[in-house]
LUMVOLUM-99194 format. One record per residue (C-alpha): residue number from 1; residue in one letter; x, y, z. Coordinates in Angstrom, 3 decimals, decimal comma, padded with zeros to 6 digits. Last residue first. Example, Ala and Ser with C-alpha at 12.3 -4.5 7.8 and 13.67 -1.06 7.14 Angstrom:
+-----+--------+----------+----------+----------+
! num ! residu !        u !        v !        w !
+-----+--------+----------+----------+----------+
!   2 !      s !  013,670 ! -001,060 !  007,140 !
!   1 !      a !  012,300 ! -004,500 !  007,800 !
+-----+--------+----------+----------+----------+
END
This chain:
+-----+--------+----------+----------+----------+
! num ! residu !        u !        v !        w !
+-----+--------+----------+----------+----------+
!  68 !      l !  132,896 !  048,085 !  086,658 !
!  67 !      g !  134,071 !  047,050 !  090,083 !
!  66 !      g !  137,082 !  045,530 !  091,843 !
!  65 !      r !  136,018 !  042,062 !  090,723 !
!  64 !      l !  136,218 !  043,088 !  087,090 !
!  63 !      g !  138,907 !  040,728 !  085,811 !
!  62 !      i !  136,727 !  038,336 !  083,833 !
!  61 !      k !  137,054 !  035,597 !  086,456 !
!  60 !      g !  136,548 !  038,097 !  089,262 !
!  59 !      l !  133,278 !  039,286 !  087,770 !
!  58 !      f !  132,148 !  035,671 !  087,388 !
!  57 !      s !  133,011 !  034,872 !  091,008 !
!  56 !      i !  131,078 !  037,921 !  092,154 !
!  55 !      i !  128,095 !  036,785 !  090,064 !
!  54 !      k !  128,338 !  033,282 !  091,542 !
!  53 !      s !  128,496 !  034,691 !  095,084 !
!  52 !      p !  125,396 !  036,785 !  094,354 !
!  51 !      r !  123,442 !  033,605 !  093,547 !
!  50 !      l !  121,572 !  033,911 !  090,283 !
!  49 !      t !  117,782 !  033,673 !  090,570 !
!  48 !      p !  117,053 !  037,292 !  089,656 !
!  47 !      l !  119,088 !  036,893 !  086,439 !
!  46 !      e !  117,278 !  033,777 !  085,191 !
!  45 !      a !  114,538 !  035,699 !  083,352 !
!  44 !      e !  117,245 !  037,401 !  081,296 !
!  43 !      e !  118,321 !  034,032 !  079,907 !
!  42 !      l !  121,780 !  032,613 !  080,452 !
!  41 !      v !  123,741 !  030,835 !  077,730 !
!  40 !      f !  127,103 !  029,080 !  077,971 !
!  39 !      t !  126,026 !  027,156 !  081,040 !
!  38 !      n !  127,636 !  025,899 !  084,227 !
!  37 !      f !  127,239 !  029,329 !  085,894 !
!  36 !      c !  130,827 !  030,179 !  086,849 !
!  35 !      y !  132,878 !  028,142 !  084,359 !
!  34 !      m !  130,337 !  028,481 !  081,545 !
!  33 !      r !  130,133 !  032,249 !  081,974 !
!  32 !      s !  133,936 !  032,404 !  082,076 !
!  31 !      q !  134,063 !  030,529 !  078,771 !
!  30 !      v !  131,427 !  032,872 !  077,293 !
!  29 !      v !  133,377 !  036,011 !  078,179 !
!  28 !      a !  134,086 !  037,234 !  074,630 !
!  27 !      g !  130,603 !  036,307 !  073,470 !
!  26 !      s !  129,124 !  039,119 !  075,507 !
!  25 !      d !  125,399 !  038,467 !  075,704 !
!  24 !      l !  123,983 !  037,349 !  079,017 !
!  23 !      l !  126,080 !  038,267 !  082,058 !
!  22 !      l !  128,233 !  040,916 !  080,410 !
!  21 !      h !  125,318 !  042,445 !  078,508 !
!  20 !      t !  123,149 !  042,507 !  081,626 !
!  19 !      p !  125,859 !  044,236 !  083,668 !
!  18 !      t !  126,201 !  046,828 !  080,917 !
!  17 !      e !  128,963 !  047,322 !  078,386 !
!  16 !      a !  127,347 !  048,788 !  075,285 !
!  15 !      e !  127,569 !  046,421 !  072,345 !
!  14 !      l !  130,181 !  045,016 !  069,959 !
!  13 !      e !  133,556 !  045,716 !  071,581 !
!  12 !      c !  133,746 !  042,069 !  072,715 !
!  11 !      f !  135,723 !  042,441 !  075,956 !
!  10 !      r !  135,807 !  046,168 !  076,721 !
!   9 !      c !  132,082 !  046,371 !  076,003 !
!   8 !      l !  131,443 !  049,636 !  074,241 !
!   7 !      d !  130,550 !  052,597 !  076,470 !
!   6 !      d !  133,598 !  054,620 !  075,526 !
!   5 !      s !  135,239 !  057,362 !  077,543 !
!   4 !      e !  138,764 !  057,912 !  076,317 !
!   3 !      i !  141,742 !  058,257 !  078,613 !
!   2 !      g !  144,678 !  060,271 !  077,220 !
!   1 !      m !  144,529 !  062,763 !  080,031 !
+-----+--------+----------+----------+----------+
END
């Protein structure tokens, strides 16, 4: 009741919120990306090489540690 289903990124509200979007594209979480991965920009080809602990840290930093 009163909850709307919307697939837009809750942070930037520009694109659909997907794991790939959060890790690569959302400009609203760029500082957290830098903090966790030591870079502002990640490429899709880098995703398989990311350490799971770094991804979990990133999710916690943006407030999604409990899940998407």
